[in-house]
C-alpha positions as CSV (number, residue, x, y, z in Angstrom):
1,M,174.3,126.4,81.4
2,G,174.4,129.2,83.9
3,K,177.3,129.6,86.3
4,R,176.9,128.1,89.8
5,I,177.6,130.9,92.3
6,V,178.1,131.0,96.0
7,V,178.5,134.0,98.3
8,V,180.5,133.2,101.4
9,G,179.3,135.8,103.9
10,A,175.7,137.0,103.5
11,G,176.2,140.1,105.5
12,A,175.5,143.6,104.2
13,V,177.5,143.5,101.0
14,G,177.4,139.7,100.4
15,G,173.7,139.6,101.2
16,Y,172.9,142.6,99.0
17,V,174.8,141.2,96.0
18,G,173.6,137.6,96.5
19,T,169.9,138.7,96.7
20,H,170.1,140.8,93.5
21,L,171.9,137.9,91.7
22,A,169.0,135.6,92.8
23,A,166.5,138.2,91.7
24,G,168.3,138.3,88.4
25,G,167.8,134.6,87.8
26,H,171.3,133.3,88.7
27,D,172.0,130.1,90.5
28,V,173.3,131.4,93.7
29,T,173.7,130.0,97.3
30,M,174.5,132.3,100.2
31,I,176.5,130.9,103.2
32,D,176.5,132.6,106.6
33,P,177.4,131.8,110.2
34,W,174.6,133.8,111.9
35,P,171.8,131.3,112.7
36,E,169.0,133.8,113.1
37,H,169.9,135.4,109.8
38,V,170.1,132.1,107.9
39,N,166.8,131.0,109.4
40,Q,165.1,134.3,108.3
41,L,166.4,133.9,104.8
42,K,165.2,130.3,104.6
43,N,161.8,131.0,105.9
44,H,161.1,134.5,104.6
45,G,163.8,135.4,102.1
46,M,165.7,138.7,102.0
47,E,164.2,142.1,102.4
48,I,166.0,144.9,100.5
49,F,165.3,148.6,101.2
50,G,166.8,151.3,99.0
51,M,166.4,155.1,98.6
52,T,163.5,154.8,96.2
53,P,160.4,152.6,96.1
54,E,161.8,150.9,92.9
55,E,164.7,149.5,95.0
56,R,162.5,147.8,97.5
57,M,162.4,144.0,97.0
58,S,161.5,140.9,98.8
59,V,163.4,137.9,97.3
60,K,163.3,134.2,98.0
61,V,167.0,133.1,98.3
62,N,168.9,129.9,98.8
63,A,170.8,130.2,102.1
64,I,172.7,127.7,104.2
65,H,174.5,127.8,107.5
66,L,178.2,127.1,107.8
67,T,177.3,123.7,109.3
68,E,175.5,122.7,106.1
69,V,178.3,123.5,103.7
70,Q,179.2,119.8,103.2
71,Q,175.9,119.4,101.3
72,L,177.6,121.2,98.4
73,A,179.5,118.0,97.7
74,K,176.3,116.5,96.3
75,Q,175.6,119.4,94.0
76,K,177.0,120.9,90.9
77,P,180.5,122.3,91.4
78,I,180.9,126.0,92.0
79,D,182.1,128.2,89.1
80,I,182.3,131.5,91.0
81,A,182.8,131.9,94.8
82,F,182.5,135.4,96.1
83,I,184.3,135.8,99.5
84,S,182.5,138.5,101.5
85,V,183.7,138.0,105.0
86,K,185.9,140.1,107.3
87,S,189.6,140.2,106.3
88,Y,190.6,138.1,109.3
89,D,188.3,135.3,108.2
90,T,189.5,135.2,104.6
91,V,191.8,132.2,104.7
92,W,189.5,129.8,106.4
93,A,186.5,130.9,104.3
94,T,188.6,130.3,101.1
95,Q,189.8,127.0,102.3
96,M,186.3,125.9,103.2
97,I,184.9,126.6,99.7
98,A,187.9,125.7,97.6
99,Q,187.2,122.0,97.7
100,Y,183.8,122.5,96.0
101,L,185.1,124.5,93.0
102,S,184.8,123.3,89.5
103,A,187.9,122.6,87.4
104,S,187.8,126.2,86.1
105,G,186.2,127.7,89.2
106,C,187.5,130.9,90.6
107,V,187.4,132.8,93.9
108,V,186.5,136.6,93.9
109,S,187.5,138.7,97.0
110,M,184.5,141.0,97.5
111,Q,185.9,142.6,100.6
112,N,186.9,146.0,102.0
113,C,190.6,145.4,102.3
114,I,193.3,143.9,100.2
115,N,193.0,140.1,100.6
116,E,193.8,138.8,97.1
117,E,197.1,137.4,98.3
118,R,195.4,135.5,101.2
119,V,193.0,134.0,98.7
120,A,195.7,133.1,96.3
121,G,197.6,131.5,99.1
122,V,194.8,128.9,99.2
123,V,193.6,128.5,95.6
124,G,196.5,130.0,93.6
125,W,196.8,133.3,91.6
126,G,195.3,131.7,88.5
127,R,192.0,131.2,90.4
128,T,191.9,134.6,92.2
129,L,190.1,137.8,91.2
130,G,189.1,140.9,93.1
131,C,185.9,142.8,93.2
132,I,186.0,146.4,94.5
133,V,182.8,147.6,96.0
134,T,182.7,151.4,95.7
135,G,181.6,153.7,98.5
136,G,178.3,154.6,96.7
137,V,176.8,151.2,97.5
138,G,176.6,151.9,101.3
139,V,174.6,149.0,102.7
140,D,174.0,147.7,106.2
141,L,172.4,144.5,107.6
142,Y,170.3,146.0,110.4
143,Q,168.4,142.9,111.4
144,P,168.3,139.3,110.3
145,G,167.2,139.1,106.6
146,H,166.9,142.9,106.2
147,I,169.4,145.1,104.3
148,R,169.1,148.7,103.5
149,R,171.1,150.8,101.1
150,G,171.9,154.3,102.3
151,Y,172.8,156.0,99.0
152,A,170.9,156.3,95.8
153,K,171.9,154.4,92.7
154,R,173.5,156.6,90.1
155,A,173.9,155.6,86.4
156,D,177.2,157.6,86.2
157,I,178.9,155.7,89.0
158,T,180.4,152.2,88.6
159,S,179.6,150.3,91.8
160,F,181.7,147.2,91.2
161,Y,185.1,146.8,89.5
162,I,186.2,143.2,88.7
163,G,189.9,142.7,88.1
164,E,192.6,140.1,87.6
165,P,195.7,140.4,89.7
166,S,197.7,140.3,86.4
167,G,196.1,143.5,85.2
168,I,194.8,141.8,82.0
169,V,191.1,142.2,81.2
170,T,190.1,138.6,80.7
171,K,186.9,137.0,79.3
172,R,186.1,135.7,82.8
173,A,186.5,139.1,84.4
174,E,184.2,140.6,81.8
175,E,181.7,137.7,82.3
176,I,181.7,138.3,86.1
177,A,181.2,142.0,85.6
178,D,178.3,141.2,83.3
179,I,176.8,138.9,85.9
180,M,177.2,141.7,88.5
181,S,175.4,144.2,86.3
182,C,172.0,143.0,87.7
183,V,173.1,144.3,91.1
184,D,174.4,147.7,89.9
185,A,176.8,149.2,87.4
186,S,179.8,146.9,87.0
187,K,183.0,146.9,84.9
188,A,186.0,144.8,84.3
189,T,189.2,146.7,85.1
190,D,192.9,146.4,84.2
191,N,193.8,148.3,87.4
192,L,192.8,146.0,90.2
193,W,195.6,147.1,92.5
194,G,195.1,150.8,91.8
195,E,191.3,150.5,92.4
196,R,191.9,148.5,95.5
197,W,194.3,151.1,97.0
198,T,192.0,153.9,96.0
199,K,189.1,152.2,97.8
200,L,191.5,151.7,100.8
201,C,192.1,155.4,100.8
202,V,188.4,156.0,101.1
203,N,187.9,153.5,103.8
204,G,191.1,154.6,105.6
205,M,189.9,158.1,106.0
206,R,186.3,157.3,107.0
207,N,185.7,153.8,108.4
208,G,188.0,153.9,111.5
209,V,187.1,157.5,112.3
210,S,183.4,156.7,112.6
211,A,184.3,153.6,114.6
212,A,186.4,155.6,117.1
213,T,184.1,158.6,117.3
214,G,180.7,157.0,117.0
215,M,179.8,159.6,114.3
216,G,177.8,159.0,111.2
217,G,179.0,160.3,107.8
218,N,177.5,163.8,107.8
219,A,178.5,164.5,111.4
220,R,182.0,163.3,110.9
221,D,182.6,165.3,107.7
222,S,181.0,168.4,109.1
223,H,183.1,168.5,112.3
224,D,186.0,170.8,111.6
225,A,188.6,169.1,113.8
226,V,187.5,165.5,112.9
227,R,187.4,166.4,109.2
228,R,191.0,167.6,109.5
229,V,192.0,164.2,110.8
230,C,190.1,162.5,107.9
231,I,192.0,164.7,105.4
232,A,195.3,163.8,107.1
233,L,194.5,160.1,106.8
234,G,193.5,160.5,103.1
235,G,196.7,162.4,102.2
236,E,198.9,159.9,104.0
237,S,197.3,156.9,102.2
238,V,197.6,158.7,98.8
239,R,201.3,159.2,99.3
240,V,201.9,155.6,100.4
241,G,199.9,154.3,97.4
242,Q,201.9,156.6,95.0
243,A,205.2,155.3,96.5
244,L,204.0,151.8,96.0
245,G,203.5,152.6,92.3
246,Y,199.7,152.3,92.2
247,K,197.6,154.2,89.6
248,L,195.0,156.0,91.8
249,G,191.7,157.6,91.0
250,K,189.4,159.9,92.8
251,V,189.1,159.1,96.5
252,G,185.3,159.1,96.5
253,A,184.6,162.5,95.1
254,L,188.0,163.9,96.1
255,P,190.9,164.5,93.6
256,F,193.7,162.4,95.1
257,E,196.5,164.9,94.5
258,M,194.5,167.7,95.9
259,L,193.7,165.6,98.9
260,A,197.4,164.9,99.5
261,K,198.3,168.5,99.2
262,A,195.5,169.4,101.6
263,S,197.0,167.1,104.2
264,E,200.4,168.7,103.7
265,G,199.3,172.2,104.5
266,D,198.2,173.7,101.1
267,K,195.4,176.0,102.2
268,A,193.7,176.3,98.8
269,S,193.6,172.5,98.5
270,Y,192.4,172.1,102.0
271,D,189.6,174.6,101.6
272,E,188.4,172.9,98.4
273,I,188.6,169.3,99.9
274,A,186.7,170.5,103.0
275,R,184.0,172.0,100.8
276,L,183.7,168.9,98.8
277,M,183.4,166.8,101.9
278,V,180.7,169.0,103.6
279,E,178.7,169.5,100.4
280,G,178.9,165.9,99.5
281,G,177.4,164.9,102.8
282,A,174.7,167.6,102.6
283,G,173.8,166.4,99.1
284,Q,172.9,162.9,100.4
285,A,169.5,162.0,101.7
286,E,168.9,161.8,105.4
287,R,170.0,158.2,105.5
288,S,173.6,159.1,104.8
289,D,174.1,160.0,108.5
290,Y,172.7,156.9,110.1
291,Q,174.2,154.6,107.4
292,R,177.5,154.2,109.1
293,P,180.6,152.6,107.6
294,S,181.0,148.9,108.2
295,M,183.6,149.3,110.9
296,A,181.3,151.6,112.9
297,Q,178.6,148.9,112.5
298,D,181.0,146.3,113.8
299,M,181.7,148.5,116.8
300,E,178.1,149.0,117.6
301,K,177.6,145.2,117.4
302,K,180.6,144.5,119.7
303,R,182.4,142.7,116.9
304,R,186.1,142.7,116.0
305,T,186.9,145.4,113.5
306,E,189.2,145.3,110.5
307,I,191.3,148.3,111.6
308,E,194.6,146.3,111.5
309,F,193.8,145.2,107.9
310,M,192.9,148.8,106.9
311,N,194.7,151.7,108.7
312,G,197.2,149.4,110.2
313,F,198.0,147.9,106.8
314,I,198.4,151.4,105.3
315,A,200.9,152.3,108.0
316,A,202.8,149.1,107.6
317,Q,203.0,149.5,103.8
318,G,204.2,153.0,104.3
319,A,207.0,151.8,106.4
320,T,208.1,149.5,103.6
321,V,208.5,152.4,101.2
322,G,209.7,155.0,103.7
323,I,206.5,157.0,103.9
324,A,205.4,157.9,107.4
325,A,201.7,157.4,108.2
326,P,201.4,158.6,111.8
327,T,197.7,159.4,111.6
328,H,196.9,155.9,110.5
329,Q,199.1,154.5,113.4
330,M,197.2,156.7,115.9
331,L,193.8,155.7,114.5
332,T,194.7,152.0,114.7
333,R,195.6,152.4,118.3
334,Q,192.5,154.3,119.2
335,V,190.1,152.0,117.4
336,L,191.6,149.0,119.2
337,R,191.2,150.8,122.5
338,V,187.5,151.4,121.8
339,E,187.1,147.9,120.6
340,R,188.6,146.5,123.9
341,G,186.3,148.8,125.9
342,E,189.1,151.0,127.2
343,L,187.5,154.1,125.6
344,E,184.0,155.1,124.7
345,A,183.4,156.1,121.1
346,R,183.6,159.9,121.0
347,P,185.2,162.6,118.8
348,E,188.0,163.3,121.2
349,N,189.5,159.9,120.6
350,V,190.9,161.0,117.2
351,L,191.9,164.5,118.4
352,V,195.2,163.3,119.9
353,N,198.8,163.6,118.9
354,S,199.7,161.0,116.2
């Protein structure tokens, strides 16, 4: 029999993944707190828009509202629960779904930040896995029941890494990666923590900057002064990750050691990183500018951001290993000020002393 799957949080990522799983014939239920979104899914299904006509799909999905979750008690127990909510909602979301797990059921953190410990605090490490969603997926939920992907699918890029906290590639990690392959290229990894921190480096140098400045990806990376801030953020997070002992990979398209050296004043490294950032943006289709990072989308929708779980977390982890991350501290402060309405989103917000 097929696995019973739920996705808690049918937003941009959760909705995109859940819809493709449903289209792939999997038994999947999506749970979300937004009434208009859930109603749209129930009545009309999910509309997915990609960079090519082949990625366009309209799919009938099984969606329920948070208030309807208790009906799961009358159904087959859950084998795989993907948690795809904001970091600050991780604990309650995991507690909510834990009681409906099968005896061997597991919970997979499919989130931006590092939340596996929060999940494990509820269901235990033996039931906890992580799913890293790489930057190439780039999706946004722009209206109820409508998701668009801003970057083209590429066969040479792995979009999802599934990993065990132990670092062992298990049968269940491989099975989940195989299930995810109907969404996009997926792989089981023995480097969950390194992949997690590498993705955090990517998010840490882009997400909060767009939230604080109001800039899309191309505008942000093409702005000389703002790009310098992004490079400083990337270099600091690389050095913190190295001090923590993580095995890092490319930060998006950027070699991590070159990125760190660029942030530390090496001109040749800086020039190359700047070139890669500008050319990388220019190489994307026109959607790459309006497809803003999730934190910028949150800011536009007047929602709480994950800045404290992202840049704030990097700065806090740096403090534990004696690596200063002043640019992350500055960005955290500035994003919170924009979030509270004390500042309007503009480039000048990040061009201040750390």
